[in-house]
C-alpha positions as CSV (number, residue, x, y, z in Angstrom):
1,M,-1.8,-17.6,3.3
2,R,-3.8,-20.5,2.1
3,R,-6.5,-19.7,4.7
4,V,-6.7,-16.2,3.5
5,T,-7.1,-17.3,-0.1
6,R,-9.9,-19.8,0.7
7,W,-11.7,-17.2,2.8
8,V,-11.5,-14.6,0.0
9,L,-12.9,-17.0,-2.6
10,A,-15.9,-17.8,-0.4
11,L,-16.7,-14.2,0.0
12,V,-16.3,-13.4,-3.7
13,L,-19.0,-15.9,-4.5
14,A,-21.3,-14.2,-2.0
15,V,-21.2,-10.7,-3.5
16,T,-24.6,-9.5,-4.9
17,P,-24.6,-9.7,-8.7
18,L,-24.9,-6.5,-10.8
19,A,-26.9,-6.2,-14.0
20,A,-25.0,-7.4,-17.1
21,T,-23.9,-4.7,-19.7
22,A,-22.9,-4.9,-23.4
23,G,-19.2,-4.8,-24.4
24,P,-16.2,-7.2,-24.7
25,D,-17.2,-10.7,-23.8
26,G,-15.7,-14.2,-23.9
27,R,-13.7,-16.7,-21.9
28,V,-11.3,-15.2,-19.4
29,R,-7.6,-15.7,-19.2
30,V,-6.1,-14.0,-16.1
31,I,-2.9,-12.0,-16.6
32,D,-2.6,-10.6,-13.0
33,G,-4.7,-9.3,-10.2
34,D,-6.4,-6.5,-12.3
35,T,-5.8,-7.5,-15.9
36,I,-7.5,-10.2,-18.0
37,D,-7.9,-11.4,-21.5
38,V,-11.6,-11.6,-22.5
39,G,-12.1,-13.5,-25.7
40,G,-8.6,-12.6,-26.8
41,E,-9.0,-8.9,-26.0
42,R,-6.7,-7.4,-23.2
43,V,-8.8,-5.7,-20.5
44,R,-7.7,-3.9,-17.4
45,L,-10.4,-3.7,-14.8
46,F,-11.4,-0.1,-14.4
47,G,-11.1,1.5,-11.0
48,I,-8.9,-1.1,-9.2
49,D,-5.2,-1.6,-8.8
50,A,-3.6,-4.9,-7.9
51,P,-0.2,-5.3,-6.3
52,E,2.5,-5.7,-8.9
53,R,3.6,-9.2,-9.6
54,D,7.0,-8.8,-7.8
55,Q,5.5,-6.8,-4.9
56,L,5.8,-8.1,-1.3
57,C,3.6,-7.6,1.7
58,W,4.5,-8.4,5.3
59,E,3.0,-10.4,8.2
60,A,3.1,-8.8,11.6
61,D,6.3,-10.8,12.4
62,G,8.1,-9.5,9.3
63,T,7.6,-12.6,7.2
64,A,7.4,-11.6,3.5
65,V,4.3,-12.5,1.5
66,R,4.3,-12.5,-2.3
67,C,1.0,-10.6,-2.4
68,G,1.3,-9.6,-6.1
69,E,1.3,-13.2,-7.1
70,W,-1.4,-14.0,-4.5
71,S,-3.7,-11.4,-6.0
72,G,-3.5,-12.9,-9.5
73,R,-4.1,-16.4,-8.1
74,V,-7.2,-15.3,-6.3
75,L,-8.7,-13.8,-9.4
76,A,-7.7,-16.8,-11.5
77,R,-9.3,-19.3,-9.2
78,F,-12.6,-17.4,-9.5
79,A,-12.6,-16.2,-13.1
80,E,-10.1,-18.3,-15.2
81,G,-11.9,-20.1,-18.1
82,H,-15.3,-18.6,-17.3
83,R,-17.2,-16.2,-19.5
84,A,-16.9,-12.5,-18.8
85,E,-19.3,-9.7,-19.9
86,C,-17.6,-6.3,-19.9
87,A,-18.6,-2.7,-20.4
88,A,-15.8,-0.8,-22.2
89,I,-14.9,2.7,-20.9
90,R,-11.8,3.7,-22.9
91,L,-8.3,2.6,-23.9
92,D,-5.4,3.2,-21.5
93,R,-2.0,4.3,-22.5
94,Y,-1.0,0.8,-23.2
95,D,-3.9,0.3,-25.6
96,R,-5.7,-2.0,-23.2
97,T,-9.4,-1.7,-22.9
98,L,-10.5,-0.2,-19.5
99,A,-13.7,-1.9,-18.6
100,T,-15.9,-3.2,-15.8
101,C,-16.5,-7.0,-16.1
102,E,-18.9,-9.5,-14.7
103,V,-18.1,-13.2,-14.3
104,R,-20.8,-15.6,-13.1
105,G,-23.0,-12.5,-12.5
106,V,-20.5,-10.9,-10.1
107,D,-18.8,-7.5,-10.8
108,L,-15.1,-8.3,-10.5
109,G,-14.0,-4.9,-9.4
110,E,-16.5,-4.8,-6.5
111,A,-15.8,-8.3,-5.4
112,L,-12.0,-7.9,-5.4
113,L,-12.2,-4.6,-3.5
114,R,-14.6,-5.9,-0.9
115,N,-12.3,-8.8,-0.2
116,G,-9.1,-6.8,-0.1
117,V,-7.5,-8.5,-3.1
118,V,-6.9,-5.1,-4.8
119,R,-6.9,-1.4,-4.0
120,T,-8.8,1.4,-5.7
121,Y,-6.8,3.0,-8.6
122,S,-5.6,6.5,-8.0
123,G,-7.6,9.0,-10.2
124,E,-10.3,6.4,-11.2
125,T,-13.5,6.3,-9.2
126,L,-16.6,4.2,-10.0
127,R,-19.8,3.9,-8.1
128,D,-19.1,2.9,-4.5
129,Y,-15.6,1.4,-5.1
130,P,-14.0,3.6,-2.4
131,E,-16.6,2.4,0.1
132,F,-15.9,-1.2,-0.8
133,E,-12.2,-0.7,-0.2
134,K,-12.9,0.9,3.2
135,E,-15.1,-2.1,4.1
136,A,-12.2,-4.5,3.4
137,E,-9.8,-2.3,5.4
138,L,-12.0,-2.1,8.4
139,L,-12.5,-5.8,8.5
140,G,-8.9,-6.7,7.8
141,R,-9.6,-8.7,4.6
142,G,-7.0,-9.8,2.1
143,L,-4.2,-7.2,1.7
144,W,-5.4,-5.4,4.8
145,A,-4.4,-8.3,6.9
146,W,-0.8,-7.5,6.0
147,R,1.5,-4.4,6.0
148,H,1.6,-3.3,2.4
149,D,2.3,-0.5,0.0
150,D,-0.3,1.0,-2.2
151,P,0.6,-0.4,-5.7
152,S,1.0,3.1,-7.1
153,D,3.5,3.9,-4.4
154,F,5.4,0.7,-5.0
155,R,5.7,1.5,-8.7
156,A,7.0,5.0,-7.9
157,S,9.6,3.5,-5.6
158,Q,10.8,1.2,-8.4
159,R,11.2,4.0,-10.8
160,A,13.1,6.2,-8.4
161,P,16.9,5.7,-8.4
162,A,18.1,4.1,-5.2
163,A,20.2,6.5,-3.2
164,P,22.9,5.0,-1.0
165,Q,21.9,4.6,2.6
166,P,24.2,6.0,5.3
167,V,26.0,3.2,7.1
168,P,26.2,3.3,10.9
169,Q,29.5,4.7,12.1
170,G,31.7,4.2,15.2
171,A,33.2,1.3,17.1
172,G,31.1,-1.8,17.2
173,A,28.6,-0.5,14.6
174,C,26.4,-3.1,13.0
175,V,26.9,-2.7,9.3
176,I,25.5,-5.9,7.7
177,K,22.3,-5.1,5.9
178,G,19.5,-7.6,6.3
179,N,17.2,-7.0,3.3
180,I,13.9,-8.7,2.3
181,S,13.3,-9.2,-1.4
182,N,11.7,-11.6,-3.9
183,S,14.7,-13.8,-3.2
184,G,13.9,-14.0,0.5
185,R,15.9,-12.8,3.4
186,I,19.3,-11.8,2.2
187,Y,22.1,-10.0,4.0
188,H,24.7,-7.9,2.3
189,M,28.3,-7.4,3.5
190,P,30.2,-4.1,3.1
191,G,32.1,-4.3,-0.2
192,Q,29.5,-6.6,-2.0
193,E,28.1,-5.4,-5.3
194,H,24.7,-4.3,-4.1
195,Y,25.6,-3.2,-0.6
196,G,25.6,0.6,-1.3
197,A,22.2,0.7,-3.0
198,T,20.5,-1.6,-0.6
199,R,18.1,0.3,1.8
200,I,16.9,-1.1,5.1
201,N,13.3,-0.5,6.1
202,P,12.7,-1.7,9.7
203,S,8.9,-1.3,9.2
204,R,9.1,-4.2,6.7
205,G,11.0,-6.4,9.0
206,E,14.5,-5.5,7.6
207,R,17.3,-4.9,10.0
208,W,21.1,-4.3,10.5
209,F,23.3,-7.2,11.9
210,C,26.5,-7.0,13.8
211,S,27.9,-10.3,12.5
212,E,27.3,-12.9,9.8
213,A,26.5,-15.5,12.6
214,E,23.8,-13.3,13.9
215,A,22.3,-12.8,10.5
216,R,22.3,-16.6,9.7
217,A,20.8,-17.4,13.1
218,A,18.0,-15.0,12.4
219,G,17.2,-16.8,9.1
220,W,19.0,-14.5,6.6
221,R,21.5,-15.9,4.0
222,R,24.4,-14.1,2.4
223,A,24.0,-12.4,-1.0
224,K,25.9,-14.1,-3.8
225,R,27.5,-10.9,-4.9
């Protein structure tokens, strides 16, 4: 993941600058991959959507990547402490200023999209932002090097109540749930507290195990409860 970060930062610096516009300006403090404080004013970058802080992405071999944290770190390494010049568009429902911002002469939204650090925001379009996202996807940059959920889909899944998942039946059924979460690779045994609500998604590298020994050998550890 360090190689991805270094490569992204190099590309960000190469993006062609856009003309500066009036609006909120000041030193930047990065909150997450799409939200910053500019001179003490909370700003969400218009037209882009970063992975949530606790969101995971997955390598081809199923290894989990904390891509929400990664997105914020990339933005911080480029913008933290530098002066931003922003053009305010409107307030969002959380009373944050929606704006486009430039740091060191670079439009942050464009740079982050071109390098796959964020996705376009559903319902918000600006200039060529969708084309910048498509460029990153075609070239496999940033998030597009991993399997990942659109941040809006991830948020929707977190709001939805978790329905119990059917457990395999029959003699010899493999009923141990190997789940990947922020805590790493955890397996849940029947009867444990979170067993019923835990869902297994094989596309994310999650799986069923037939024995605890099998789960431990594969790198999973037992849930505490």
